[in-house]
Kinemage of the C-alpha trace (Angstrom):
@kinemage 1
@onewidth
@group {chain A} dominant
@subgroup {mainchain}
@vectorlist {calphas} color= white
{ca met a 1} P -24.601 123.181 -2.588
{ca lys a 2} L -24.045 121.804 -5.944
{ca pro a 3} L -24.489 117.897 -6.522
{ca ala a 4} L -20.848 117.674 -7.718
{ca val a 5} L -19.486 119.217 -4.611
{ca ile a 6} L -21.708 116.809 -2.288
{ca leu a 7} L -20.402 113.896 -4.421
{ca tyr a 8} L -16.765 114.989 -4.182
{ca thr a 9} L -17.126 115.723 -0.386
{ca val a 10} L -18.738 112.185 0.256
{ca phe a 11} L -15.903 110.539 -1.564
{ca ala a 12} L -13.360 112.390 0.175
{ca leu a 13} L -14.878 111.604 3.576
{ca ala a 14} L -14.995 107.753 2.498
{ca ala a 15} L -11.487 107.930 1.455
{ca leu a 16} L -10.366 109.506 4.868
{ca ile a 17} L -12.450 106.784 6.623
{ca val a 18} L -11.010 104.044 4.764
{ca gly a 19} L -7.480 105.493 5.372
{ca leu a 20} L -7.868 105.623 8.977
{ca val a 21} L -10.103 102.625 9.651
{ca val a 22} L -8.267 99.967 7.595
{ca pro a 23} L -4.792 100.537 9.049
{ca leu a 24} L -6.368 100.456 12.568
{ca ala a 25} L -8.309 97.261 11.881
{ca val a 26} L -5.205 95.518 10.462
{ca his a 27} L -2.930 96.834 13.234
{ca arg a 28} L -5.297 95.499 15.931
{ca ser a 29} L -6.603 92.259 14.161
{ca gly a 30} L -3.946 91.415 11.684
{ca ser a 31} L -4.181 91.180 7.720
{ca asn a 32} L -7.323 89.131 7.693
{ca ala a 33} L -9.293 91.759 9.404
{ca val a 34} L -10.250 93.589 6.154
{ca pro a 35} L -10.105 90.954 3.294
{ca gly a 36} L -8.826 92.135 0.030
{ca trp a 37} L -7.282 95.395 1.485
{ca glu a 38} L -3.782 94.472 0.338
{ca gly a 39} L -4.855 95.052 -3.275
{ca leu a 40} L -5.262 98.720 -2.477
{ca val a 41} L -1.642 99.284 -1.241
{ca asn a 42} L 0.392 96.332 -2.598
{ca pro a 43} L 3.781 97.886 -3.631
{ca gly a 44} L 4.892 94.867 -5.704
{ca pro a 45} L 5.931 91.147 -5.515
{ca ile a 46} L 7.614 89.916 -2.471
{ca ser a 47} L 10.972 88.069 -2.683
{ca lys a 48} L 11.244 84.276 -2.790
{ca ala a 49} L 12.904 84.337 0.628
{ca his a 50} L 9.897 85.957 2.230
{ca gln a 51} L 7.149 83.994 0.456
{ca phe a 52} L 6.254 82.279 3.630
{ca ile a 53} L 5.076 85.725 5.151
{ca ala a 54} L 3.209 86.834 1.911
{ca gly a 55} L -0.014 88.619 2.741
{ca gln a 56} L 1.042 89.013 6.466
{ca cys a 57} L 2.134 92.643 6.100
{ca glu a 58} L 2.148 93.269 9.884
{ca thr a 59} L 4.987 90.743 10.174
{ca cys a 60} L 7.302 93.439 8.866
{ca his a 61} L 5.529 96.607 8.884
{ca arg a 62} L 3.806 98.921 11.413
{ca pro a 63} L 0.745 101.190 10.357
{ca phe a 64} L 1.993 104.753 9.914
{ca thr a 65} L 5.545 103.798 10.787
{ca gly a 66} L 6.658 101.371 8.060
{ca val a 67} L 9.255 98.491 8.307
{ca val a 68} L 10.288 97.919 11.807
{ca thr a 69} L 13.907 96.802 12.223
{ca asn a 70} L 12.966 94.731 15.407
{ca asn a 71} L 10.619 92.649 13.210
{ca cys a 72} L 13.687 91.810 10.913
{ca val a 73} L 15.626 90.894 13.923
{ca thr a 74} L 13.085 88.528 15.111
{ca cys a 75} L 13.788 86.176 12.176
{ca his a 76} L 17.329 87.014 11.539
{ca ser a 77} L 18.864 87.111 14.969
{ca leu a 78} L 20.412 83.764 14.577
{ca ala a 79} L 22.019 84.431 11.447
{ca ser a 80} L 25.795 84.018 11.582
{ca phe a 81} L 26.708 87.683 10.485
{ca ala a 82} L 29.730 87.713 13.080
{ca asp a 83} L 31.239 84.656 11.533
{ca lys a 84} L 32.169 86.410 8.231
{ca gln a 85} L 34.248 89.310 7.758
{ca ser a 86} L 32.214 90.653 5.180
{ca thr a 87} L 28.922 90.590 7.085
{ca arg a 88} L 29.956 91.162 10.689
{ca phe a 89} L 29.237 94.975 10.578
{ca his a 90} L 25.435 93.863 10.748
{ca val a 91} L 26.106 93.312 14.343
{ca ala a 92} L 26.093 97.036 14.975
{ca ala a 93} L 23.397 97.867 12.385
{ca thr a 94} L 20.133 99.474 13.762
{ca gln a 95} L 18.334 99.997 10.297
{ca cys a 96} L 17.943 97.328 7.587
{ca thr a 97} L 15.949 98.704 4.910
{ca ser a 98} L 18.934 100.967 3.631
{ca cys a 99} L 20.324 97.801 1.744
{ca his a 100} L 17.417 95.250 2.078
{ca val a 101} L 14.407 96.349 0.038
{ca glu a 102} L 11.440 94.164 -0.541
{ca his a 103} L 8.546 94.588 -3.229
{ca gly a 104} L 11.114 95.178 -6.085
{ca glu a 105} L 11.568 93.700 -9.482
{ca arg a 106} L 15.322 92.668 -8.673
{ca pro a 107} L 16.006 88.976 -8.376
{ca his a 108} L 17.832 89.780 -5.096
{ca met a 109} L 16.579 92.025 -2.277
{ca thr a 110} L 20.135 93.113 -0.983
{ca val a 111} L 21.725 96.086 -2.618
{ca met a 112} L 24.846 97.317 -0.807
{ca asp a 113} L 24.494 100.892 -0.196
{ca his a 114} L 27.894 102.317 1.083
{ca ser a 115} L 26.269 105.556 1.959
{ca ala a 116} L 24.507 103.957 4.711
{ca leu a 117} L 27.794 103.325 6.555
{ca thr a 118} L 28.269 107.037 6.953
{ca arg a 119} L 24.942 107.529 8.657
{ca ala a 120} L 25.344 107.865 12.475
{ca asp a 121} L 21.713 107.068 13.054
{ca phe a 122} L 22.020 103.733 11.341
{ca trp a 123} L 24.542 102.262 13.900
{ca ser a 124} L 24.810 101.297 17.477
{ca asp a 125} L 26.428 104.203 19.559
{ca thr a 126} L 28.179 101.502 21.940
{ca val a 127} L 31.770 101.492 21.057
{ca ala a 128} L 32.309 97.992 22.265
{ca gln a 129} L 29.733 96.650 19.834
{ca leu a 130} L 31.061 98.643 17.041
{ca arg a 131} L 34.547 97.345 17.947
{ca ser a 132} L 33.340 93.826 17.983
{ca ala a 133} L 31.690 94.060 14.618
{ca gly a 134} L 35.044 95.530 13.130
{ca leu a 135} L 33.609 98.956 12.468
{ca val a 136} L 36.029 100.901 14.681
{ca gly a 137} L 39.730 100.841 14.734
{ca ala a 138} L 42.616 102.729 12.828
{ca ser a 139} L 39.986 103.983 10.536
{ca pro a 140} L 36.443 103.928 12.232
{ca ile a 141} L 33.247 103.307 10.766
{ca pro a 142} L 30.908 105.111 10.651
{ca gly a 143} L 32.940 108.235 9.813
{ca ser a 144} L 36.433 109.129 11.098
{ca ala a 145} L 37.202 110.466 14.348
{ca ala a 146} L 33.567 111.172 14.815
{ca ala a 147} L 30.323 109.734 13.222
{ca ile a 148} L 29.158 111.714 10.173
{ca pro a 149} L 26.008 113.641 10.760
{ca thr a 150} L 22.756 112.096 9.884
{ca asp a 151} L 21.823 114.485 7.013
{ca his a 152} L 25.491 113.892 5.439
{ca arg a 153} L 25.429 113.124 1.829
{ca leu a 154} L 28.043 110.661 0.653
{ca asp a 155} L 30.777 112.215 -1.429
{ca arg a 156} L 34.455 111.263 -2.128
{ca asp a 157} L 35.431 112.739 1.353
{ca ala a 158} L 32.977 110.421 3.051
{ca val a 159} L 34.105 107.449 1.004
{ca leu a 160} L 37.724 107.998 2.194
{ca his a 161} L 36.522 107.731 5.754
{ca leu a 162} L 35.439 104.142 5.214
{ca asn a 163} L 37.493 101.463 6.497
{ca cys a 164} L 37.288 99.132 3.403
{ca ala a 165} L 39.789 96.507 4.773
{ca ser a 166} L 37.544 95.786 7.703
{ca cys a 167} L 35.059 94.055 5.312
{ca his a 168} L 37.335 93.304 2.277
{ca ser a 169} L 40.861 92.240 3.409
{ca asn a 170} L 39.953 88.563 3.372
{ca val a 171} L 39.354 88.498 -0.296
{ca asp a 172} L 41.998 91.152 -1.168
{ca pro a 173} L 43.461 89.966 -4.585
{ca his a 174} L 46.580 92.289 -3.694
{ca arg a 175} L 47.351 90.211 -0.487
{ca ala a 176} L 47.760 93.438 1.479
{ca arg a 177} L 50.733 94.485 -0.793
{ca phe a 178} L 49.210 97.895 -1.482
{ca gly a 179} L 47.964 98.378 2.148
{ca pro a 180} L 44.541 98.911 3.383
{ca asp a 181} L 43.713 102.249 1.704
{ca cys a 182} L 41.339 100.541 -1.021
{ca ala a 183} L 39.749 104.130 -1.745
{ca ser a 184} L 42.995 105.425 -2.982
{ca cys a 185} L 42.154 103.336 -6.148
{ca his a 186} L 38.694 101.964 -6.062
{ca ser a 187} L 35.242 103.499 -5.874
{ca thr a 188} L 32.197 102.072 -3.903
{ca asn a 189} L 30.335 101.650 -7.292
{ca thr a 190} L 32.895 99.183 -8.779
{ca trp a 191} L 36.180 97.489 -8.007
{ca leu a 192} L 37.341 97.953 -11.636
{ca ile a 193} L 39.648 100.857 -12.175
{ca ala a 194} L 38.927 102.537 -15.623
{ca ala a 195} L 42.217 104.382 -15.881
{ca phe a 196} L 44.343 101.276 -15.194
{ca glu a 197} L 46.488 99.867 -17.975
{ca his a 198} L 48.843 96.958 -17.491
{ca pro a 199} L 52.380 97.550 -18.580
{ca ala a 200} L 53.098 95.987 -21.944
{ca asp a 201} L 54.572 92.460 -22.191
{ca gln a 202} L 57.933 93.661 -23.301
{ca ile a 203} L 58.644 95.713 -20.235
{ca ser a 204} L 56.456 93.951 -17.611
{ca thr a 205} L 59.028 91.823 -15.935
{ca asp a 206} L 58.606 92.592 -12.295
{ca cys a 207} L 55.294 90.780 -12.035
{ca asn a 208} L 55.901 89.495 -8.344
{ca ala a 209} L 55.811 93.092 -7.099
{ca cys a 210} L 52.055 92.741 -7.436
{ca his a 211} L 51.381 89.093 -8.053
{ca lys a 212} L 51.990 86.061 -5.892
{ca ala a 213} L 52.228 82.673 -7.367
{ca pro a 214} L 49.579 79.942 -6.073
{ca pro a 215} L 51.016 77.245 -3.791
{ca ser a 216} L 51.242 74.643 -6.488
{ca his a 217} L 54.057 76.518 -8.089
{ca tyr a 218} L 56.183 75.895 -4.921
{ca met a 219} L 55.559 72.074 -5.156
{ca met a 220} L 56.749 69.425 -7.580
{ca his a 221} L 53.716 70.079 -9.667
{ca phe a 222} L 55.408 73.233 -10.973
{ca lys a 223} L 58.371 71.337 -12.470
{ca met a 224} L 56.500 68.377 -13.539
{ca ile a 225} L 53.554 69.831 -15.229
{ca ser a 226} L 53.592 73.734 -15.475
{ca gln a 227} L 57.074 74.102 -16.657
{ca his a 228} L 56.595 71.184 -19.102
{ca val a 229} L 53.433 72.701 -20.718
{ca ala a 230} L 55.024 76.065 -21.044
{ca his a 231} L 58.428 74.655 -22.244
{ca gln a 232} L 60.147 76.881 -19.723
{ca asp a 233} L 62.593 76.455 -17.074
{ca ala a 234} L 62.097 79.812 -15.525
{ca pro a 235} L 61.996 80.491 -11.652
{ca val a 236} L 58.554 80.935 -10.016
{ca glu a 237} L 59.219 84.758 -9.688
{ca his a 238} L 59.557 85.294 -13.600
{ca cys a 239} L 55.843 85.039 -14.153
{ca tyr a 240} L 56.321 86.678 -17.649
{ca ala a 241} L 58.323 83.851 -19.009
{ca cys a 242} L 55.004 81.674 -19.197
{ca his a 243} L 52.126 83.912 -18.596
{ca thr a 244} L 50.679 86.822 -20.643
{ca thr a 245} L 49.062 90.072 -19.351
{ca asp a 246} L 45.590 89.351 -20.631
{ca ala a 247} L 44.881 86.226 -18.579
{ca trp a 248} L 46.941 83.802 -16.272
{ca asn a 249} L 45.519 80.845 -18.278
{ca asn a 250} L 46.956 82.223 -21.532
{ca ile a 251} L 50.361 80.474 -21.759
{ca arg a 252} L 52.881 81.824 -24.095
{ca gly a 253} L 53.619 79.438 -27.105
{ca tyr a 254} L 50.731 77.119 -26.012
{ca gly a 255} L 47.363 78.916 -25.671
{ca trp a 256} L 44.631 78.675 -23.196
{ca tyr a 257} L 45.491 76.139 -20.447
{ca lys a 258} L 43.679 75.183 -17.344
{ca his a 259} L 45.106 72.255 -15.519
{ca his a 260} L 42.597 72.290 -12.550
C-alpha cells in the first residue's frame, strides 16, 4: 500500500473518531469535556441576549439533533407572549428556529417568516390551544379549513389563508374600515403597496372615508390651536382644508407643523 494512501486512511479514521467522540463526550459531560472543541464547529457570534450562555452549546443544542425547542421553552416559558395580540401565536408554537436564528451577523435574532405559519408540523394540534392563541377562527391558522401539508411551499394561495387580523388588527391604521382581509392589498414582505397612488389634492375631498381624525380634533384644542394655525374654520371631516396628501403635518399655507 502506498504511503499516501496509508496517510489519507489515518487522517480519515482520525476525523471519524473525532466526529464521534467529541459530540458524545460533550453530550455526556458538557462543553468543558473537550477544551477548545468549539473552535472546530463555531458557526458565528452569539446574540447579546444569549451572551450569558456563550460557550455552553448544550444549553440549546443536542448532538446529532440540533436546537431543541424544549430547551428554548426552559428559559422563555415565563415570557408574556399571550399578553400581546402580535405575539400570542407563540403559545401554540412547537418550533422556534424558523424565525429565531442564532450565530448570525444580524443585529437582531428574530426574522419573521410567514411561511412558518403554514407549516402544520410547527404548531400544536390541540384546537383549544390554537383558539386561545388566536390562530383559529373565521380564517384559521395554520391553513384554511385544514392545516397545509408539511412540504407545502408558501405561495400567494397560502398567504391568502393567513388570518392577518389575528395579529395585526390592534395596529390597523385603517381602523377596520377596509375589513380584516389584509392580503387583498398587502404582502408578507412589506406593508407598502407599490401600486398605490393617493388621489390628487384637487379631487381628494372625501378623506374621512379612509382617515379618522385624532381625539384632539373633537376637543377645544381643535378650535383654539389647530384651526388658528391653519387659518381655517372647516369642520373636522374636511381634512383637505388644512392637510396635504404628502404628510399630515404639512399644513396648507403654513408648512410643516407639529404641535405635540
